[in-house]
All heavy atoms as an XYZ file, in Angstrom:
904
protein
N     113.519     17.092     90.991
C     112.842     18.240     90.442
C     112.662     19.281     91.514
O     112.771     18.970     92.695
C     111.513     17.816     89.836
C     110.441     17.469     90.849
S     108.792     17.483     90.139
C     108.608     19.176     89.716
N     112.395     20.502     91.105
C     112.196     21.608     92.040
C     110.878     22.305     91.750
O     110.501     22.474     90.596
C     113.343     22.611     91.930
N     110.194     22.680     92.825
C     109.003     23.508     92.730
C     109.350     24.809     93.436
O     109.744     24.809     94.604
C     107.784     22.845     93.395
C     106.577     23.768     93.333
C     107.471     21.508     92.733
N     109.215     25.919     92.724
C     109.550     27.223     93.279
C     108.271     27.865     93.794
O     107.322     28.067     93.035
C     110.213     28.114     92.215
C     111.480     27.440     91.707
C     110.513     29.498     92.778
C     112.046     28.057     90.465
N     108.240     28.153     95.082
C     107.084     28.783     95.698
C     106.827     28.201     97.065
O     107.389     27.163     97.435
N     105.954     28.848     97.820
C     105.666     28.404     99.175
C     104.188     28.374     99.504
O     103.814     28.263    100.662
N     103.349     28.431     98.475
C     101.910     28.431     98.700
C     101.292     27.064     98.499
O     101.977     26.058     98.285
N      99.964     27.026     98.565
C      99.241     25.771     98.406
C      99.473     25.135     97.039
O      99.578     23.910     96.934
C      97.749     25.989     98.638
C      97.441     26.349    100.069
O      98.101     25.889    101.000
N      96.442     27.190    100.268
N      99.572     25.944     95.991
C      99.819     25.410     94.642
C     101.182     24.732     94.585
O     101.327     23.662     93.994
C      99.698     26.528     93.580
C     100.128     26.034     92.213
C      98.278     27.069     93.540
N     102.184     25.321     95.228
C     103.513     24.711     95.261
C     103.474     23.374     95.995
O     104.065     22.383     95.545
C     104.512     25.658     95.925
N     102.770     23.321     97.134
C     102.667     22.063     97.899
C     101.971     20.991     97.074
O     102.425     19.849     97.005
C     101.901     22.271     99.213
C     102.526     23.240    100.182
S     104.207     22.814    100.647
C     104.937     24.438    100.584
N     100.868     21.362     96.415
C     100.142     20.400     95.588
C     101.002     19.908     94.430
O     101.025     18.706     94.130
C      98.860     21.024     95.027
C      97.801     21.260     96.095
O      97.920     20.687     97.194
O      96.856     22.026     95.819
N     101.726     20.818     93.795
C     102.586     20.446     92.663
C     103.674     19.474     93.106
O     103.940     18.476     92.442
C     103.236     21.686     92.049
O     102.261     22.561     91.548
N     104.305     19.769     94.227
C     105.386     18.920     94.733
C     104.867     17.544     95.115
O     105.475     16.513     94.763
C     106.051     19.591     95.936
N     103.754     17.489     95.810
C     103.203     16.204     96.241
C     102.758     15.370     95.059
O     102.975     14.155     95.026
C     102.062     16.445     97.221
C     102.563     17.068     98.537
C     101.454     17.512     99.444
N     100.708     16.364     99.934
C      99.486     16.451    100.443
N      98.879     17.628    100.529
N      98.874     15.382    100.884
N     102.158     15.995     94.052
C     101.754     15.262     92.840
C     102.975     14.726     92.094
O     102.968     13.590     91.614
C     100.926     16.158     91.917
S      99.256     16.431     92.511
N     104.026     15.534     91.991
C     105.238     15.096     91.292
C     105.834     13.865     91.973
O     106.261     12.917     91.298
C     106.265     16.228     91.258
N     105.849     13.861     93.288
C     106.370     12.709     94.030
C     105.519     11.471     93.760
O     106.043     10.396     93.479
C     106.400     13.040     95.520
C     107.285     12.192     96.401
C     108.747     12.267     95.966
C     107.160     12.620     97.845
N     104.219     11.635     93.782
C     103.309     10.512     93.517
C     103.431      9.995     92.088
O     103.188      8.822     91.831
C     101.870     10.926     93.777
C     101.582     11.166     95.233
C     100.150     11.598     95.437
N     100.000     12.182     96.745
C      99.207     13.199     97.014
N      98.492     13.746     96.063
N      99.133     13.662     98.243
N     103.809     10.878     91.171
C     103.960     10.477     89.766
C     105.331      9.882     89.468
O     105.613      9.534     88.327
C     103.685     11.663     88.843
C     102.223     12.100     88.795
C     102.085     13.430     88.052
C     101.366     11.022     88.135
N     106.194      9.787     90.486
C     107.444      9.075     90.301
C     108.724      9.886     90.344
O     109.794      9.331     90.095
N     108.644     11.170     90.651
C     109.879     11.957     90.754
C     110.752     11.366     91.868
O     110.257     11.029     92.942
C     109.567     13.416     91.047
N     112.034     11.236     91.592
C     112.967     10.638     92.551
C     113.113     11.503     93.812
O     113.047     11.002     94.929
C     114.320     10.451     91.877
C     115.308      9.641     92.666
C     116.581      9.422     91.877
O     116.497      9.020     90.699
O     117.657      9.661     92.443
N     113.366     12.788     93.613
C     113.469     13.759     94.700
C     112.695     14.992     94.281
O     112.784     15.424     93.135
C     114.921     14.178     94.948
C     115.773     13.171     95.628
C     117.153     13.772     95.879
C     118.069     12.763     96.510
N     119.421     13.312     96.721
N     111.983     15.571     95.233
C     111.240     16.802     94.958
C     111.621     17.832     96.015
O     111.535     17.565     97.213
C     109.715     16.569     94.968
C     108.982     17.876     94.673
C     109.327     15.491     93.954
N     112.042     18.996     95.539
C     112.427     20.105     96.407
C     111.395     21.214     96.304
O     110.947     21.549     95.212
C     113.769     20.706     95.969
C     114.928     19.765     96.030
C     115.315     19.037     94.910
C     115.665     19.612     97.201
C     116.393     18.166     94.954
C     116.750     18.750     97.257
C     117.101     18.033     96.127
O     118.174     17.175     96.182
N     111.036     21.790     97.443
C     110.317     23.064     97.483
C     111.396     24.110     97.709
O     112.151     24.037     98.682
C     109.303     23.119     98.641
C     108.120     22.187     98.393
C     108.845     24.553     98.910
C     107.033     22.748     97.508
N     111.500     25.072     96.797
C     112.487     26.147     96.901
C     111.710     27.428     97.198
O     110.887     27.871     96.397
C     113.296     26.268     95.589
C     114.281     27.418     95.674
C     114.012     24.956     95.277
N     111.973     28.002     98.386
C     111.221     29.173     98.815
C     112.172     30.205     99.404
O     113.061     29.867    100.183
C     110.161     28.767     99.850
C     109.245     29.890    100.254
C     108.442     30.532     99.317
C     109.182     30.306    101.568
C     107.608     31.576     99.691
C     108.342     31.343    101.959
C     107.564     31.973    101.012
O     106.732     33.003    101.364
N     111.975     31.459     99.064
C     112.929     32.515     99.418
C     112.817     33.035    100.837
O     113.678     33.783    101.286
C     112.826     33.668     98.426
C     111.516     34.393     98.496
C     111.370     35.365     97.343
N     110.188     36.186     97.527
C     110.143     37.464     97.290
N     111.207     38.091     96.854
N     109.036     38.132     97.472
N     111.773     32.672    101.527
C     111.613     33.085    102.925
C     111.694     31.849    103.824
O     111.925     30.750    103.358
C     110.277     33.797    103.108
C     110.224     35.178    102.462
C     108.892     35.849    102.768
N     108.932     37.271    102.544
C     108.379     37.884    101.506
N     107.753     37.187    100.573
N     108.446     39.189    101.389
N     111.452     32.052    105.123
C     111.484     30.933    106.067
C     110.118     30.245    106.118
O     109.136     30.726    105.545
C     111.875     31.429    107.455
O     110.823     32.182    108.013
N     110.051     29.144    106.834
C     108.794     28.397    106.950
C     107.686     29.254    107.557
O     106.524     29.145    107.168
C     109.023     27.142    107.794
C     107.822     26.245    107.881
C     108.113     24.948    108.590
O     109.176     24.342    108.335
O     107.260     24.542    109.408
N     108.034     30.109    108.499
C     107.027     30.943    109.162
C     106.330     31.886    108.178
O     105.178     32.257    108.387
C     107.658     31.767    110.300
C     108.095     30.939    111.484
C     109.382     30.138    111.225
O     110.279     30.640    110.511
O     109.478     29.012    111.724
N     107.012     32.295    107.132
C     106.434     33.225    106.156
C     105.719     32.519    105.003
O     105.143     33.177    104.145
C     107.524     34.141    105.567
C     108.009     35.229    106.499
C     109.085     34.765    107.455
O     109.791     33.779    107.160
O     109.232     35.384    108.514
N     105.753     31.203    104.955
C     105.120     30.485    103.842
C     103.606     30.710    103.862
O     102.984     30.578    104.905
C     105.407     28.985    103.917
C     106.843     28.639    103.666
S     107.112     26.856    103.703
C     107.159     26.570    101.945
N     103.026     31.042    102.702
C     101.584     31.274    102.668
C     100.743     29.993    102.618
O      99.533     30.054    102.780
C     101.391     32.103    101.396
C     102.547     31.765    100.535
C     103.686     31.441    101.460
N     101.350     28.835    102.426
C     100.594     27.584    102.368
C      99.917     27.304    103.706
O     100.426     27.684    104.766
C     101.515     26.419    102.013
N      98.787     26.627    103.641
C      98.125     26.192    104.873
C      99.046     25.245    105.626
O      99.765     24.456    105.031
C      96.815     25.475    104.531
C      95.752     26.398    104.007
C      94.410     25.711    103.732
N      94.287     24.368    104.249
C      93.916     23.313    103.505
N      93.665     23.448    102.219
N      93.808     22.117    104.050
N      99.041     25.313    106.940
C      99.909     24.461    107.774
C      99.687     22.984    107.475
O     100.625     22.204    107.452
C      99.664     24.717    109.269
C     100.109     26.079    109.748
C     101.607     26.301    109.571
N     101.798     27.316    108.543
C     102.945     27.630    107.963
N     104.041     27.025    108.280
N     103.027     28.546    107.034
N      98.449     22.595    107.242
C      98.140     21.198    106.932
C      98.840     20.760    105.643
O      99.399     19.666    105.571
C      96.623     21.027    106.809
C      96.199     19.617    106.459
C      94.692     19.499    106.272
O      93.997     20.527    106.176
O      94.231     18.351    106.209
N      98.823     21.613    104.630
C      99.500     21.305    103.359
C     101.001     21.139    103.582
O     101.629     20.227    103.050
C      99.260     22.419    102.335
C      97.864     22.503    101.805
C      97.599     21.480    100.705
O      98.548     20.937    100.119
O      96.420     21.243    100.434
N     101.575     22.031    104.358
C     103.002     22.002    104.660
C     103.384     20.713    105.395
O     104.348     20.032    105.019
C     103.353     23.236    105.498
C     104.783     23.446    105.905
C     105.664     23.677    104.691
C     104.879     24.618    106.850
N     102.624     20.362    106.424
C     102.911     19.148    107.196
C     102.748     17.899    106.338
O     103.553     16.965    106.432
C     102.020     19.080    108.442
C     102.329     20.166    109.463
C     103.793     20.211    109.882
O     104.400     19.138    110.083
O     104.334     21.328    110.002
N     101.712     17.868    105.497
C     101.515     16.712    104.614
C     102.675     16.560    103.639
O     103.133     15.443    103.375
C     100.197     16.831    103.850
C      98.986     16.636    104.734
O      99.068     16.061    105.812
N      97.849     17.123    104.286
N     103.168     17.664    103.107
C     104.304     17.611    102.175
C     105.541     17.054    102.877
O     106.262     16.212    102.324
C     104.580     18.997    101.599
N     105.785     17.494    104.104
C     106.925     16.988    104.872
C     106.788     15.489    105.116
O     107.745     14.731    104.938
C     107.043     17.715    106.217
C     107.549     19.112    106.125
C     107.608     19.712    107.524
C     108.082     21.135    107.512
N     108.122     21.692    108.875
N     105.594     15.057    105.517
C     105.346     13.644    105.798
C     105.564     12.773    104.563
O     105.986     11.630    104.680
C     103.927     13.450    106.331
C     103.721     13.962    107.733
C     102.265     13.994    108.163
O     101.397     13.486    107.420
O     101.996     14.545    109.247
N     105.266     13.317    103.390
C     105.405     12.553    102.155
C     106.836     12.532    101.621
O     107.122     11.850    100.655
C     104.452     13.095    101.092
C     103.005     12.778    101.410
C     102.054     13.211    100.321
O     102.388     13.079     99.128
O     100.961     13.682    100.662
N     107.729     13.323    102.231
C     109.127     13.273    101.827
C     109.612     14.415    100.955
O     110.706     14.341    100.386
N     108.836     15.467    100.841
C     109.289     16.643    100.088
C     110.452     17.267    100.845
O     110.428     17.390    102.065
C     108.145     17.672     99.928
C     106.903     17.042     99.285
C     108.636     18.899     99.156
C     107.116     16.462     97.906
N     111.490     17.679    100.115
C     112.684     18.297    100.699
C     112.533     19.816    100.591
O     112.314     20.336     99.498
C     113.953     17.832     99.958
C     114.050     16.302     99.992
C     115.202     18.487    100.556
C     114.997     15.730     98.960
N     112.644     20.504    101.711
C     112.463     21.956    101.726
C     113.813     22.665    101.689
O     114.667     22.414    102.532
C     111.676     22.378    102.967
C     110.214     22.055    102.861
C     109.763     20.753    103.054
C     109.301     23.032    102.532
C     108.421     20.443    102.936
C     107.955     22.733    102.410
C     107.504     21.430    102.610
N     113.988     23.529    100.693
C     115.169     24.399    100.575
C     114.664     25.813    100.852
O     114.305     26.558     99.938
C     115.783     24.302     99.179
C     116.286     22.928     98.799
C     117.523     22.531     99.553
C     118.717     23.290     99.031
N     119.941     22.962     99.752
N     114.595     26.143    102.142
C     114.086     27.443    102.559
C     115.197     28.479    102.529
O     116.383     28.140    102.527
C     113.484     27.326    103.952
C     112.348     26.305    104.069
C     111.906     26.163    105.506
C     111.183     26.668    103.166
N     114.789     29.743    102.500
C     115.741     30.855    102.379
C     116.671     30.614    101.191
O     117.881     30.783    101.260
C     116.501     31.061    103.687
C     115.633     31.582    104.835
C     116.357     31.466    106.166
C     115.199     33.019    104.571
N     116.048     30.206    100.083
C     116.753     29.917     98.830
C     115.951     30.529     97.695
O     114.730     30.423     97.671
C     116.871     28.387     98.630
O     117.580     27.829     99.735
C     117.597     28.050     97.343
N     116.642     31.154     96.743
C     115.962     31.779     95.611
C     116.716     31.461     94.330
O     117.950     31.543     94.305
C     115.891     33.293     95.814
C     114.787     33.935     95.030
O     113.730     33.354     94.826
N     115.013     35.157     94.592
N     116.005     31.091     93.260
C     116.678     30.821     91.988
C     117.301     32.084     91.397
O     116.734     33.170     91.512
C     115.566     30.326     91.070
C     114.385     30.108     91.929
C     114.579     30.860     93.186
N     118.447     31.907     90.803
C     119.113     32.987     90.073
C     118.849     32.801     88.573
O     118.456     33.731     87.887
C     120.614     32.950     90.354
C     121.432     33.938     89.568
C     122.918     33.786     89.893
C     123.760     34.701     89.035
N     125.203     34.460     89.283
N     119.091     31.571     88.096
C     118.818     31.272     86.691
C     118.749     29.766     86.497
O     119.262     28.996     87.301
C     119.857     31.886     85.766
C     121.225     31.268     85.848
C     122.210     31.974     84.923
N     123.513     31.360     85.031
C     124.226     30.935     84.012
N     123.783     31.098     82.778
N     125.394     30.374     84.190
N     118.100     29.377     85.405
C     117.990     27.968     85.051
C     119.106     27.613     84.082
O     119.480     28.429     83.231
C     116.633     27.673     84.413
C     115.484     28.037     85.296
C     114.593     29.028     84.921
C     115.304     27.410     86.514
C     113.532     29.378     85.746
C     114.241     27.755     87.344
C     113.360     28.741     86.954
N     119.618     26.406     84.193
C     120.671     25.916     83.307
C     120.076     24.861     82.387
O     119.281     24.025     82.830
C     121.813     25.308     84.134
C     122.396     26.216     85.228
C     123.375     25.443     86.089
C     123.054     27.428     84.597
N     120.476     24.900     81.117
C     119.945     23.934     80.161
C     121.030     23.263     79.363
O     122.178     23.708     79.356
N     120.638     22.194     78.697
C     121.586     21.506     77.816
C     121.429     22.030     76.391
O     120.679     22.980     76.143
C     121.419     19.982     77.909
C     120.049     19.494     77.449
O     119.332     20.239     76.739
O     119.693     18.350     77.789
N     122.112     21.400     75.446
C     122.092     21.864     74.043
C     120.706     21.791     73.421
O     120.386     22.523     72.493
C     123.083     21.042     73.197
C     124.528     21.158     73.622
C     124.844     20.323     74.861
O     124.233     19.247     75.083
O     125.693     20.779     75.649
N     119.854     20.900     73.915
C     118.502     20.754     73.378
C     117.492     21.649     74.107
O     116.306     21.620     73.796
C     118.039     19.292     73.477
C     118.731     18.351     72.516
C     120.153     17.993     72.954
O     120.407     17.797     74.138
N     121.056     17.938     72.011
N     117.949     22.401     75.092
C     117.070     23.303     75.819
C     116.381     22.677     77.021
O     115.532     23.307     77.640
N     116.746     21.447     77.367
C     116.154     20.800     78.547
C     116.860     21.288     79.814
O     118.066     21.539     79.809
C     116.293     19.284     78.425
N     116.112     21.414     80.882
C     116.677     21.850     82.161
C     117.637     20.797     82.682
O     117.363     19.603     82.637
C     115.557     22.087     83.203
C     116.134     22.390     84.575
C     114.644     23.205     82.755
N     118.790     21.257     83.169
C     119.744     20.336     83.807
C     120.208     20.841     85.169
O     120.895     20.133     85.889
C     120.945     20.077     82.900
C     121.839     21.279     82.678
C     123.059     20.902     81.865
C     124.042     22.049     81.810
N     125.269     21.692     81.123
N     119.808     22.055     85.531
C     120.194     22.582     86.832
C     119.600     23.953     87.064
O     118.962     24.541     86.189
N     119.838     24.444     88.278
C     119.322     25.743     88.653
C     120.341     26.405     89.576
O     120.726     25.819     90.595
C     117.982     25.538     89.386
C     117.264     26.777     89.768
S     115.568     26.452     90.351
C     115.854     25.529     91.844
N     120.809     27.579     89.186
C     121.687     28.351     90.068
C     120.816     29.093     91.061
O     119.791     29.674     90.700
C     122.522     29.350     89.268
C     123.630     28.712     88.477
C     124.506     29.730     87.763
O     124.310     30.958     87.942
O     125.377     29.292     87.009
N     121.230     29.052     92.324
C     120.444     29.659     93.402
C     121.316     30.532     94.292
O     122.538     30.427     94.282
C     119.822     28.568     94.275
S     118.682     27.490     93.416
N     120.641     31.361     95.056
C     121.261     32.156     96.117
C     120.675     31.689     97.444
O     119.483     31.361     97.520
C     120.874     33.638     96.016
C     121.366     34.397     94.834
C     120.471     34.842     93.867
C     122.701     34.738     94.705
C     120.904     35.592     92.789
C     123.148     35.491     93.634
C     122.247     35.908     92.679
O     122.672     36.652     91.620
N     121.487     31.738     98.496
C     120.943     31.632     99.841
C     120.454     33.029    100.209
O     121.030     34.034     99.809
C     122.007     31.177    100.831
C     122.384     29.723    100.674
C     123.425     29.289    101.699
O     123.590     29.968    102.732
O     124.075     28.272    101.436
N     119.380     33.072    100.972
C     118.780     34.337    101.353
C     118.841     34.500    102.871
O     119.064     33.529    103.606
C     117.311     34.379    100.912
C     117.073     34.059     99.437
S     117.843     35.219     98.304
C     116.719     36.586     98.456
N     118.632     35.730    103.326
C     118.439     36.006    104.748
C     117.309     37.017    104.834
O     117.008     37.707    103.862
C     119.722     36.510    105.396
C     120.327     37.718    104.774
S     121.953     38.005    105.499
C     122.503     39.347    104.453
N     116.655     37.061    105.972
C     115.509     37.955    106.126
C     115.947     39.308    106.650
O     116.667     39.403    107.643
C     114.469     37.325    107.044
C     113.838     36.045    106.494
C     112.880     35.456    107.512
C     113.154     36.288    105.168
N     115.494     40.345    105.935
C     115.803     41.713    106.332
C     114.594     42.362    106.987
O     113.812     41.711    107.679
N     114.429     43.630    106.719
C     113.323     44.405    107.284
C     111.999     43.993    106.630
O     111.986     43.526    105.491
C     113.569     45.893    107.058
C     114.783     46.425    107.806
C     114.683     46.238    109.307
O     113.612     46.527    109.875
O     115.665     45.781    109.909
N     110.884     44.196    107.313
C     109.577     43.867    106.733
C     109.286     44.685    105.476
O     109.674     45.844    105.371
C     108.586     44.228    107.852
C     109.391     44.200    109.106
C     110.775     44.636    108.702
N     108.600     44.042    104.513
C     108.179     44.738    103.293
C     106.785     45.321    103.510
O     106.266     45.315    104.628
C     108.243     43.801    102.078
C     107.289     42.617    102.165
O     106.373     42.629    103.017
O     107.454     41.680    101.371
N     106.149     45.821    102.439
C     104.845     46.462    102.571
C     103.745     45.508    103.039
O     102.735     45.932    103.568
C     104.442     47.157    101.255
C     104.499     46.308    100.015
C     105.894     46.128     99.430
O     106.845     46.833     99.804
O     106.043     45.234     98.582
N     103.963     44.175    102.873
C     102.973     43.199    103.350
C     103.154     42.883    104.839
O     102.330     42.195    105.423
C     103.082     41.902    102.542
O     104.246     41.181    102.902
N     104.249     43.363    105.426
C     104.526     43.080    106.825
C     105.452     41.893    107.036
O     105.918     41.655    108.137
N     105.712     41.125    105.952
C     106.637     39.996    106.064
C     108.057     40.507    105.883
O     108.292     41.452    105.135
C     106.337     38.930    104.997
C     105.002     38.268    105.220
C     104.788     37.093    104.319
N     104.824     37.493    102.922
C     104.801     36.641    101.904
N     104.745     35.356    102.129
N     104.831     37.073    100.666
N     108.999     39.869    106.557
C     110.394     40.290    106.439
C     110.885     40.031    105.016
O     110.676     38.969    104.458
C     111.243     39.549    107.463
C     110.921     40.010    108.871
C     111.655     39.265    109.933
N     113.102     39.399    109.770
C     113.973     38.585    110.354
N     113.566     37.590    111.109
N     115.256     38.764    110.177
N     111.520     41.022    104.451
C     111.970     40.993    103.062
C     113.215     40.116    102.923
O     114.190     40.296    103.651
C     112.276     42.410    102.595
C     112.520     42.551    101.123
C     112.645     44.002    100.747
N     113.807     44.647    101.343
C     115.024     44.611    100.820
N     115.261     43.985     99.701
N     116.022     45.228    101.429
N     113.211     39.156    101.971
C     114.406     38.348    101.761
C     115.463     39.127    100.990
O     115.149     39.850    100.040
C     113.900     37.155    100.947
C     112.643     37.623    100.303
C     112.082     38.729    101.147
N     116.705     38.998    101.430
C     117.834     39.619    100.738
C     118.904     38.542    100.507
O     119.036     37.607    101.291
C     118.425     40.814    101.531
C     117.450     41.978    101.568
C     118.801     40.417    102.933
N     119.656     38.710     99.424
C     120.680     37.737     99.053
C     121.849     37.776    100.033
O     122.328     38.842    100.396
C     121.190     38.022     97.617
C     122.365     37.132     97.257
C     120.054     37.867     96.617
N     122.292     36.591    100.458
C     123.517     36.470    101.254
C     124.685     36.580    100.289
O     124.794     35.786     99.360
C     123.594     35.092    101.913
C     123.126     35.009    103.291
C     123.520     33.640    103.860
C     122.655     33.278    105.017
N     122.982     31.935    105.516
N     125.568     37.532    100.464
C     126.703     37.677     99.551
C     127.556     36.400     99.505
O     127.803     35.762    100.524
C     127.498     38.843    100.153
C     126.518     39.582    101.010
C     125.568     38.555    101.525
N     127.956     36.026     98.293
C     128.834     34.870     98.105
C     128.180     33.526     98.356
O     128.872     32.534     98.564
N     126.856     33.469     98.305
C     126.159     32.231     98.668
C     125.659     31.418     97.472
O     124.901     30.480     97.649
C     124.973     32.569     99.565
O     123.999     33.312     98.836
N     126.074     31.745     96.268
C     125.570     31.066     95.090
C     125.926     29.571     95.115
O     126.998     29.181     95.541
C     126.141     31.679     93.804
C     125.705     33.096     93.548
C     126.594     34.132     94.231
O     127.565     33.746     94.927
O     126.315     35.320     94.095
N     124.974     28.756     94.650
C     125.214     27.322     94.506
C     124.319     26.788     93.400
O     123.399     27.469     92.955
C     124.973     26.577     95.829
C     123.535     26.560     96.272
C     122.721     25.479     95.985
C     122.994     27.622     96.984
C     121.387     25.457     96.395
C     121.680     27.612     97.403
C     120.866     26.518     97.110
N     124.590     25.580     92.943
C     123.821     24.975     91.866
C     123.092     23.740     92.377
O     123.670     22.929     93.094
C     124.746     24.576     90.691
O     125.399     25.752     90.220
C     123.964     23.960     89.549
N     121.833     23.615     91.992
C     121.043     22.415     92.284
C     120.913     21.619     90.996
O     120.593     22.190     89.947
C     119.638     22.791     92.767
C     119.584     23.454     94.109
S     117.881     23.872     94.618
C     117.167     22.232     94.796
N     121.160     20.325     91.069
C     120.953     19.449     89.916
C     119.486     19.052     89.866
O     119.009     18.310     90.731
C     121.835     18.203     90.022
C     123.306     18.530     89.907
O     123.645     19.463     89.163
O     124.108     17.850     90.559
N     118.764     19.590     88.898
C     117.351     19.257     88.698
C     117.114     19.111     87.202
O     117.817     19.718     86.394
C     116.405     20.335     89.292
C     116.507     20.398     90.798
C     116.670     21.710     88.703
N     116.127     18.299     86.840
C     115.802     18.165     85.424
C     114.378     18.601     85.103
O     113.952     18.562     83.954
C     116.076     16.748     84.903
C     115.388     15.666     85.707
O     114.506     15.987     86.516
O     115.743     14.498     85.518
N     113.654     19.035     86.123
C     112.316     19.605     85.953
C     112.175     20.732     86.973
O     112.596     20.584     88.117
C     111.199     18.556     86.193
C     109.823     19.190     86.143
C     111.300     17.410     85.198
N     111.574     21.855     86.543
C     111.282     22.962     87.454
C     109.846     23.411     87.213
O     109.446     23.632     86.064
C     112.240     24.160     87.239
C     111.857     25.316     88.151
C     113.680     23.758     87.462
N     109.091     23.515     88.283
C     107.734     24.063     88.230
C     107.762     25.384     88.985
O     108.173     25.423     90.148
C     106.704     23.114     88.865
C     106.625     21.810     88.075
C     105.329     23.792     88.957
C     105.745     20.755     88.723
N     107.337     26.453     88.325
C     107.254     27.753     88.982
C     105.811     27.908     89.457
O     104.890     27.980     88.645
C     107.662     28.886     88.022
C     107.527     30.239     88.717
C     109.077     28.671     87.511
N     105.629     27.887     90.775
C     104.287     27.935     91.376
C     104.196     29.128     92.305
O     103.946     28.997     93.499
C     104.015     26.626     92.116
N     104.392     30.303     91.733
C     104.343     31.535     92.509
C     102.932     32.104     92.436
O     102.362     32.223     91.350
C     105.358     32.548     91.972
C     106.800     32.073     91.966
C     107.684     33.085     91.277
C     107.273     31.797     93.380
N     102.401     32.466     93.585
C     101.062     33.023     93.633
C     101.147     34.543     93.595
O     101.986     35.130     94.249
C     100.361     32.555     94.901
C     100.216     31.046     94.927
C      99.597     30.521     96.205
O      98.861     31.284     96.880
O      99.831     29.360     96.516
N     100.285     35.126     92.819
C     100.249     36.592     92.727
C      99.440     37.162     93.874
O      98.443     36.588     94.275
C      99.542     37.004     91.436
C     100.293     36.691     90.215
C      99.452     37.129     89.057
N     100.312     37.394     87.930
C      99.909     37.950     86.838
N      98.661     38.308     86.698
N     100.745     38.162     85.840
N      99.855     38.331     94.352
C      98.996     38.983     95.355
C      97.699     39.424     94.700
O      97.670     39.693     93.499
C      99.834     40.177     95.805
C     100.948     40.321     94.836
C     101.049     39.047     94.053
N      96.608     39.471     95.454
C      95.342     39.887     94.859
C      95.420     41.319     94.325
O      96.089     42.160     94.885
C      94.344     39.793     96.012
C      95.128     39.505     97.240
C      96.536     39.204     96.859
N      94.737     41.555     93.201
C      94.679     42.911     92.640
C      93.531     43.657     93.279
O      92.554     43.068     93.729
C      94.500     42.865     91.109
O      93.323     42.125     90.820
C      95.702     42.217     90.452
N      93.648     44.944     93.311
C      92.600     45.752     93.948
C      91.791     46.490     92.926
O      92.082     46.799     91.896
C      93.230     46.753     94.915
C      93.882     46.007     96.028
C      94.434     46.937     97.045
N      95.060     46.128     98.078
C      95.690     46.604     99.086
N      95.794     47.893     99.249
N      96.230     45.820     99.978
């Protein structure tokens, strides 16, 4: 299974999925580890528990079977460009880097920036 995001909610989701019996759990995050908003302790605990990190990776689209169940996810490899308005380097797609991940569950755990 894949958890999309790099925050504390993504770490918690991935670790719970592993404890509930998921064979492999991937954290898919579009930036590098340095830009992840999760607390360092959460990140280290996820690594220790066996979560697989697919950094500088972003989903393009989800693939499904005839019944609508997830069977894969098309992704892009990313690279870091110039900083965005938050000061973090903006991820941009690496040309020709598309690939498919075989997953049967996807959790989208993206955190919204605070509203003003």
